[in-house]
PATOR-863713 format. One record per residue: residue number from 1; residue in three letters; x, y, z of N, C-alpha, C in turn. Coordinates in Angstrom, 1 decimal. Example, Ala and Ser with C-alpha at 12.3 -4.5 7.8 and 13.67 -1.06 7.14 Angstrom:
BEGIN
<pos=1 code=ALA n.u=13.2 n.v=-5.7 n.w=7.8 ca.u=12.3 ca.v=-4.5 ca.w=7.8 c.u=13.2 c.v=-3.3 c.w=7.8>
<pos=2 code=SER n.u=12.8 n.v=-2.2 n.w=7.1 ca.u=13.7 ca.v=-1.1 ca.w=7.1 c.u=12.9 c.v=0.0 c.w=7.9>
This chain:
BEGIN
<pos=1 code=UNK n.u=82.4 n.v=39.9 n.w=71.7 ca.u=83.3 ca.v=39.7 ca.w=72.3 c.u=84.3 c.v=40.7 c.w=71.9>
<pos=2 code=UNK n.u=85.0 n.v=41.2 n.w=73.1 ca.u=85.9 ca.v=42.1 ca.w=72.6 c.u=87.3 c.v=41.7 c.w=71.8>
<pos=3 code=UNK n.u=88.0 n.v=42.5 n.w=71.3 ca.u=89.4 ca.v=42.4 ca.w=70.6 c.u=90.0 c.v=43.4 c.w=71.0>
<pos=4 code=UNK n.u=91.2 n.v=42.9 n.w=71.1 ca.u=92.4 ca.v=43.7 ca.w=71.7 c.u=93.3 c.v=44.6 c.w=70.4>
<pos=5 code=UNK n.u=93.3 n.v=45.5 n.w=70.0 ca.u=94.0 ca.v=46.1 ca.w=69.1 c.u=95.1 c.v=47.1 c.w=69.7>
<pos=6 code=UNK n.u=96.2 n.v=46.2 n.w=69.2 ca.u=97.3 ca.v=46.6 ca.w=69.4 c.u=98.4 c.v=47.4 c.w=68.2>
<pos=7 code=UNK n.u=98.6 n.v=48.9 n.w=68.4 ca.u=99.5 ca.v=49.3 ca.w=67.5 c.u=100.7 c.v=49.6 c.w=67.8>
<pos=8 code=UNK n.u=101.9 n.v=49.7 n.w=66.8 ca.u=103.0 ca.v=50.0 ca.w=66.9 c.u=103.8 c.v=51.1 c.w=66.0>
<pos=9 code=UNK n.u=104.1 n.v=52.4 n.w=66.7 ca.u=104.2 ca.v=53.2 ca.w=65.7 c.u=105.8 c.v=53.0 c.w=65.2>
<pos=10 code=UNK n.u=105.5 n.v=53.6 n.w=63.9 ca.u=107.0 ca.v=53.7 ca.w=63.1 c.u=108.0 c.v=54.7 c.w=63.8>
<pos=11 code=UNK n.u=109.4 n.v=54.3 n.w=63.7 ca.u=110.4 ca.v=55.1 ca.w=64.6 c.u=110.3 c.v=56.5 c.w=63.7>
<pos=12 code=UNK n.u=110.4 n.v=57.1 n.w=64.6 ca.u=110.6 ca.v=58.8 ca.w=64.0 c.u=109.1 c.v=59.4 c.w=63.3>
<pos=13 code=UNK n.u=108.1 n.v=58.6 n.w=63.9 ca.u=106.9 ca.v=59.4 ca.w=63.2 c.u=106.0 c.v=60.0 c.w=64.1>
<pos=14 code=UNK n.u=106.8 n.v=60.5 n.w=65.4 ca.u=106.0 ca.v=61.2 ca.w=66.2 c.u=105.3 c.v=62.3 c.w=65.7>
<pos=15 code=UNK n.u=105.9 n.v=63.1 n.w=64.9 ca.u=105.1 ca.v=64.1 ca.w=64.2 c.u=103.7 c.v=63.9 c.w=63.2>
<pos=16 code=UNK n.u=103.8 n.v=62.6 n.w=62.7 ca.u=102.5 ca.v=62.2 ca.w=62.3 c.u=101.4 c.v=61.9 c.w=63.7>
<pos=17 code=UNK n.u=101.7 n.v=61.4 n.w=64.4 ca.u=100.7 ca.v=61.4 ca.w=65.5 c.u=100.2 c.v=62.8 c.w=66.1>
<pos=18 code=UNK n.u=101.5 n.v=63.3 n.w=66.3 ca.u=101.0 ca.v=65.0 ca.w=67.0 c.u=99.8 c.v=65.5 c.w=65.9>
<pos=19 code=UNK n.u=100.1 n.v=65.4 n.w=64.5 ca.u=99.4 ca.v=65.8 ca.w=63.4 c.u=97.8 c.v=65.1 c.w=63.5>
<pos=20 code=UNK n.u=97.7 n.v=64.2 n.w=63.6 ca.u=96.3 ca.v=63.4 ca.w=63.6 c.u=95.6 c.v=63.0 c.w=64.8>
<pos=21 code=UNK n.u=96.3 n.v=63.6 n.w=66.0 ca.u=96.0 ca.v=63.0 ca.w=67.4 c.u=94.6 c.v=63.8 c.w=67.7>
<pos=22 code=UNK n.u=94.1 n.v=64.7 n.w=67.1 ca.u=92.6 ca.v=65.1 ca.w=67.2 c.u=91.6 c.v=64.4 c.w=66.6>
<pos=23 code=UNK n.u=91.9 n.v=63.8 n.w=65.2 ca.u=91.3 ca.v=63.5 ca.w=64.3 c.u=91.0 c.v=61.6 c.w=65.0>
<pos=24 code=UNK n.u=91.9 n.v=61.3 n.w=65.5 ca.u=92.2 ca.v=60.0 ca.w=66.3 c.u=91.1 c.v=60.1 c.w=67.3>
<pos=25 code=UNK n.u=91.3 n.v=60.8 n.w=68.5 ca.u=90.2 ca.v=60.9 ca.w=69.6 c.u=88.6 c.v=61.1 c.w=68.9>
<pos=26 code=UNK n.u=88.5 n.v=62.1 n.w=67.8 ca.u=87.3 ca.v=62.0 ca.w=67.2 c.u=86.6 c.v=60.6 c.w=66.7>
<pos=27 code=UNK n.u=87.7 n.v=59.9 n.w=66.3 ca.u=87.3 ca.v=58.3 ca.w=65.7 c.u=87.0 c.v=57.5 c.w=67.0>
<pos=28 code=UNK n.u=87.6 n.v=57.9 n.w=68.1 ca.u=87.7 ca.v=57.1 ca.w=69.4 c.u=86.0 c.v=57.4 c.w=70.0>
<pos=29 code=UNK n.u=85.7 n.v=58.5 n.w=70.1 ca.u=84.6 ca.v=59.0 ca.w=70.7 c.u=83.3 c.v=58.8 c.w=69.8>
<pos=30 code=UNK n.u=83.6 n.v=58.6 n.w=68.5 ca.u=82.5 ca.v=58.2 ca.w=67.7 c.u=82.0 c.v=56.9 c.w=67.9>
<pos=31 code=UNK n.u=83.1 n.v=55.9 n.w=68.2 ca.u=83.2 ca.v=54.5 ca.w=68.8 c.u=83.0 c.v=54.1 c.w=70.3>
<pos=32 code=UNK n.u=83.0 n.v=55.1 n.w=71.0 ca.u=83.0 ca.v=55.3 ca.w=72.5 c.u=82.2 c.v=54.2 c.w=73.1>
<pos=33 code=UNK n.u=80.7 n.v=53.8 n.w=72.7 ca.u=79.9 ca.v=52.9 ca.w=73.3 c.u=80.7 c.v=51.3 c.w=73.0>
<pos=34 code=UNK n.u=81.4 n.v=51.3 n.w=72.2 ca.u=82.1 ca.v=49.8 ca.w=72.0 c.u=83.6 c.v=49.8 c.w=72.6>
<pos=35 code=UNK n.u=83.9 n.v=51.3 n.w=73.1 ca.u=85.2 ca.v=51.0 ca.w=73.7 c.u=85.1 c.v=50.3 c.w=75.3>
<pos=36 code=UNK n.u=86.2 n.v=49.2 n.w=75.5 ca.u=86.2 ca.v=49.0 ca.w=76.8 c.u=87.4 c.v=49.5 c.w=77.5>
<pos=37 code=UNK n.u=88.3 n.v=49.9 n.w=76.9 ca.u=89.5 ca.v=50.9 ca.w=77.1 c.u=90.3 c.v=50.9 c.w=76.0>
<pos=38 code=UNK n.u=90.8 n.v=52.3 n.w=76.2 ca.u=91.9 ca.v=52.9 ca.w=75.2 c.u=93.2 c.v=53.8 c.w=75.8>
<pos=39 code=UNK n.u=94.2 n.v=53.6 n.w=75.0 ca.u=95.3 ca.v=54.3 ca.w=75.8 c.u=96.6 c.v=54.1 c.w=74.9>
<pos=40 code=UNK n.u=97.4 n.v=55.0 n.w=75.2 ca.u=99.0 ca.v=54.9 ca.w=74.6 c.u=99.8 c.v=54.2 c.w=75.0>
<pos=41 code=UNK n.u=100.5 n.v=53.5 n.w=74.1 ca.u=101.8 ca.v=52.8 ca.w=74.9 c.u=102.8 c.v=53.7 c.w=75.0>
<pos=42 code=UNK n.u=103.9 n.v=53.6 n.w=75.8 ca.u=104.6 ca.v=54.7 ca.w=75.9 c.u=106.1 c.v=53.7 c.w=76.7>
<pos=43 code=UNK n.u=107.2 n.v=54.4 n.w=76.0 ca.u=108.5 ca.v=53.7 ca.w=76.2 c.u=108.7 c.v=53.7 c.w=77.8>
<pos=44 code=UNK n.u=109.9 n.v=52.8 n.w=78.2 ca.u=110.3 ca.v=52.7 ca.w=79.5 c.u=110.2 c.v=54.1 c.w=80.3>
<pos=45 code=UNK n.u=111.0 n.v=54.9 n.w=79.8 ca.u=111.5 ca.v=56.3 ca.w=80.3 c.u=110.3 c.v=57.2 c.w=80.4>
<pos=46 code=UNK n.u=108.9 n.v=56.8 n.w=79.8 ca.u=107.8 ca.v=57.7 ca.w=79.6 c.u=107.8 c.v=58.7 c.w=79.0>
<pos=47 code=UNK n.u=109.0 n.v=58.8 n.w=78.0 ca.u=108.9 ca.v=60.0 ca.w=77.1 c.u=108.4 c.v=60.1 c.w=75.8>
<pos=48 code=UNK n.u=108.1 n.v=58.9 n.w=75.2 ca.u=107.6 ca.v=59.1 ca.w=73.8 c.u=106.5 c.v=57.9 c.w=73.9>
<pos=49 code=UNK n.u=105.5 n.v=58.2 n.w=72.8 ca.u=104.6 ca.v=57.3 ca.w=72.5 c.u=105.1 c.v=55.9 c.w=71.9>
<pos=50 code=UNK n.u=104.7 n.v=54.9 n.w=71.7 ca.u=105.5 ca.v=54.1 ca.w=70.8 c.u=104.4 c.v=53.2 c.w=70.4>
<pos=51 code=UNK n.u=103.1 n.v=53.3 n.w=70.7 ca.u=101.8 ca.v=52.7 ca.w=70.0 c.u=100.7 c.v=52.9 c.w=70.9>
<pos=52 code=UNK n.u=99.7 n.v=51.9 n.w=70.7 ca.u=98.6 ca.v=52.0 ca.w=71.7 c.u=97.8 c.v=50.9 c.w=71.7>
<pos=53 code=UNK n.u=97.0 n.v=50.8 n.w=72.6 ca.u=96.1 ca.v=49.5 ca.w=72.9 c.u=95.0 c.v=49.9 c.w=73.0>
<pos=54 code=UNK n.u=94.0 n.v=49.1 n.w=72.2 ca.u=92.3 ca.v=49.2 ca.w=72.3 c.u=91.6 c.v=48.5 c.w=72.4>
<pos=55 code=UNK n.u=90.6 n.v=48.4 n.w=73.4 ca.u=90.0 ca.v=47.2 ca.w=73.8 c.u=88.6 c.v=47.7 c.w=73.0>
<pos=56 code=UNK n.u=88.1 n.v=46.9 n.w=71.9 ca.u=86.9 ca.v=47.3 ca.w=71.2 c.u=86.0 c.v=45.8 c.w=71.5>
<pos=57 code=UNK n.u=84.7 n.v=46.3 n.w=72.0 ca.u=83.8 ca.v=45.2 ca.w=72.0 c.u=83.0 c.v=45.5 c.w=70.8>
<pos=58 code=UNK n.u=83.2 n.v=44.2 n.w=70.0 ca.u=82.5 ca.v=44.2 ca.w=68.8 c.u=82.3 c.v=42.5 c.w=68.5>
<pos=59 code=UNK n.u=81.2 n.v=42.4 n.w=67.6 ca.u=80.8 ca.v=41.0 ca.w=67.2 c.u=81.7 c.v=40.5 c.w=66.6>
<pos=60 code=UNK n.u=82.8 n.v=40.9 n.w=65.4 ca.u=83.4 ca.v=40.2 ca.w=64.6 c.u=84.8 c.v=40.7 c.w=64.3>
<pos=61 code=UNK n.u=85.8 n.v=40.0 n.w=64.1 ca.u=87.0 ca.v=40.6 ca.w=63.6 c.u=87.0 c.v=41.4 c.w=62.5>
<pos=62 code=UNK n.u=85.9 n.v=41.6 n.w=61.5 ca.u=85.8 ca.v=42.2 ca.w=60.4 c.u=85.5 c.v=43.5 c.w=60.9>
<pos=63 code=UNK n.u=84.7 n.v=43.8 n.w=61.9 ca.u=84.2 ca.v=45.0 ca.w=62.4 c.u=85.3 c.v=45.4 c.w=63.4>
<pos=64 code=UNK n.u=86.4 n.v=44.7 n.w=63.8 ca.u=87.6 ca.v=45.2 ca.w=64.5 c.u=88.4 c.v=45.6 c.w=63.5>
<pos=65 code=UNK n.u=88.6 n.v=45.2 n.w=62.5 ca.u=89.6 ca.v=45.3 ca.w=61.4 c.u=89.1 c.v=46.8 c.w=60.7>
<pos=66 code=UNK n.u=87.8 n.v=46.8 n.w=60.6 ca.u=87.3 ca.v=48.2 ca.w=60.0 c.u=87.6 c.v=49.5 c.w=61.0>
<pos=67 code=UNK n.u=87.4 n.v=49.2 n.w=62.2 ca.u=87.7 ca.v=50.1 ca.w=63.0 c.u=89.2 c.v=50.6 c.w=62.9>
<pos=68 code=UNK n.u=89.8 n.v=49.5 n.w=62.9 ca.u=91.4 ca.v=49.8 ca.w=63.0 c.u=92.2 c.v=50.3 c.w=61.6>
<pos=69 code=UNK n.u=91.2 n.v=50.0 n.w=60.7 ca.u=91.4 ca.v=50.6 ca.w=59.1 c.u=91.1 c.v=51.9 c.w=59.1>
<pos=70 code=UNK n.u=90.0 n.v=52.5 n.w=59.7 ca.u=89.5 ca.v=53.9 ca.w=59.6 c.u=90.0 c.v=54.9 c.w=60.3>
<pos=71 code=UNK n.u=91.0 n.v=54.1 n.w=61.5 ca.u=91.6 ca.v=55.3 ca.w=62.6 c.u=92.2 c.v=56.2 c.w=61.8>
<pos=72 code=UNK n.u=92.2 n.v=57.5 n.w=62.0 ca.u=93.3 ca.v=58.5 ca.w=60.9 c.u=94.7 c.v=58.4 c.w=61.6>
<pos=73 code=UNK n.u=94.7 n.v=57.7 n.w=62.4 ca.u=96.4 ca.v=57.1 ca.w=62.8 c.u=96.8 c.v=56.0 c.w=61.5>
<pos=74 code=UNK n.u=95.9 n.v=55.2 n.w=61.4 ca.u=96.3 ca.v=54.1 ca.w=60.4 c.u=96.4 c.v=54.5 c.w=59.1>
<pos=75 code=UNK n.u=95.2 n.v=55.5 n.w=58.4 ca.u=95.4 ca.v=56.1 ca.w=57.6 c.u=96.5 c.v=57.1 c.w=57.0>
<pos=76 code=UNK n.u=97.0 n.v=57.7 n.w=58.1 ca.u=98.4 ca.v=58.5 ca.w=58.0 c.u=99.6 c.v=57.9 c.w=57.7>
<pos=77 code=UNK n.u=99.4 n.v=56.7 n.w=57.9 ca.u=100.9 ca.v=55.7 ca.w=58.0 c.u=101.5 c.v=55.8 c.w=59.4>
<pos=78 code=UNK n.u=100.8 n.v=56.1 n.w=60.4 ca.u=101.7 ca.v=56.1 ca.w=61.6 c.u=102.3 c.v=54.7 c.w=62.1>
<pos=79 code=UNK n.u=101.6 n.v=53.6 n.w=61.6 ca.u=101.8 ca.v=52.3 ca.w=62.5 c.u=102.7 c.v=51.7 c.w=61.7>
<pos=80 code=UNK n.u=103.6 n.v=51.1 n.w=62.3 ca.u=104.6 ca.v=50.1 ca.w=61.5 c.u=103.7 c.v=48.7 c.w=61.6>
<pos=81 code=UNK n.u=103.1 n.v=48.2 n.w=62.7 ca.u=102.3 ca.v=47.2 ca.w=62.7 c.u=101.0 c.v=47.5 c.w=63.2>
<pos=82 code=UNK n.u=99.9 n.v=46.9 n.w=63.1 ca.u=98.9 ca.v=46.6 ca.w=64.1 c.u=98.5 c.v=44.8 c.w=64.3>
<pos=83 code=UNK n.u=98.2 n.v=44.9 n.w=65.4 ca.u=97.9 ca.v=43.3 ca.w=65.8 c.u=96.6 c.v=43.4 c.w=65.9>
<pos=84 code=UNK n.u=95.6 n.v=42.5 n.w=65.9 ca.u=94.1 ca.v=42.3 ca.w=66.3 c.u=93.8 c.v=40.7 c.w=67.0>
<pos=85 code=UNK n.u=93.4 n.v=41.1 n.w=68.1 ca.u=93.2 ca.v=39.5 ca.w=68.9 c.u=92.3 c.v=39.5 c.w=69.6>
<pos=86 code=UNK n.u=91.4 n.v=38.4 n.w=69.5 ca.u=90.3 ca.v=38.4 ca.w=70.4 c.u=90.5 c.v=38.2 c.w=71.7>
<pos=87 code=UNK n.u=89.9 n.v=38.8 n.w=72.6 ca.u=90.0 ca.v=38.8 ca.w=74.3 c.u=89.1 c.v=38.4 c.w=74.9>
<pos=88 code=UNK n.u=89.3 n.v=37.4 n.w=75.8 ca.u=88.1 ca.v=37.1 ca.w=76.9 c.u=88.6 c.v=37.5 c.w=78.4>
<pos=89 code=UNK n.u=87.8 n.v=38.6 n.w=78.7 ca.u=88.0 ca.v=38.7 ca.w=80.0 c.u=87.8 c.v=37.8 c.w=81.3>
<pos=90 code=UNK n.u=88.9 n.v=37.9 n.w=82.2 ca.u=88.6 ca.v=37.2 ca.w=83.2 c.u=88.4 c.v=38.0 c.w=84.6>
<pos=91 code=UNK n.u=89.1 n.v=39.2 n.w=84.6 ca.u=88.6 ca.v=40.1 ca.w=85.7 c.u=88.6 c.v=41.5 c.w=84.8>
<pos=92 code=UNK n.u=87.5 n.v=42.2 n.w=85.3 ca.u=87.2 ca.v=43.4 ca.w=84.8 c.u=87.0 c.v=44.3 c.w=85.7>
<pos=93 code=UNK n.u=87.4 n.v=45.5 n.w=85.7 ca.u=87.0 ca.v=46.8 ca.w=87.0 c.u=87.3 c.v=46.3 c.w=88.3>
<pos=94 code=UNK n.u=88.2 n.v=45.3 n.w=88.4 ca.u=88.6 ca.v=44.9 ca.w=90.1 c.u=87.7 c.v=43.4 c.w=90.4>
<pos=95 code=UNK n.u=86.9 n.v=43.3 n.w=89.3 ca.u=86.0 ca.v=42.0 ca.w=89.7 c.u=86.0 c.v=40.9 c.w=88.7>
<pos=96 code=UNK n.u=86.0 n.v=39.8 n.w=89.3 ca.u=86.1 ca.v=38.5 ca.w=88.6 c.u=84.9 c.v=38.5 c.w=87.5>
<pos=97 code=UNK n.u=84.7 n.v=38.0 n.w=86.2 ca.u=83.6 ca.v=38.0 ca.w=85.4 c.u=83.9 c.v=36.3 c.w=84.8>
<pos=98 code=UNK n.u=84.5 n.v=35.8 n.w=85.4 ca.u=84.5 ca.v=34.3 ca.w=85.2 c.u=83.3 c.v=33.5 c.w=85.8>
<pos=99 code=UNK n.u=82.5 n.v=32.8 n.w=85.0 ca.u=81.5 ca.v=32.1 ca.w=85.6 c.u=82.0 c.v=31.1 c.w=86.5>
<pos=100 code=UNK n.u=81.3 n.v=30.8 n.w=87.8 ca.u=82.0 ca.v=29.5 ca.w=88.5 c.u=81.5 c.v=28.5 c.w=87.9>
<pos=101 code=UNK n.u=82.7 n.v=27.7 n.w=88.2 ca.u=82.7 ca.v=26.0 ca.w=87.8 c.u=82.0 c.v=25.3 c.w=89.0>
């Protein structure tokens, strides 16, 4: 079952994001078989990153928490908060994945 991992950057920490971006991407690549989607959250003007959204397909909340806790961005103290939410898809890739009733 996928989990949505939402991260929210601390204000004024763009330098932390910049310094650890390559390691963050390496972390994502190491788990890419489990990634449904991943990307940065931007402000309305599309000028600055404000966080990220990762859809991780894993069997347990504990595995999703481990993934989030070992992210180099987390370890570097970039995030103000991290939310992990179980997600059940209804549409994916432009297709319905809901079982007919």
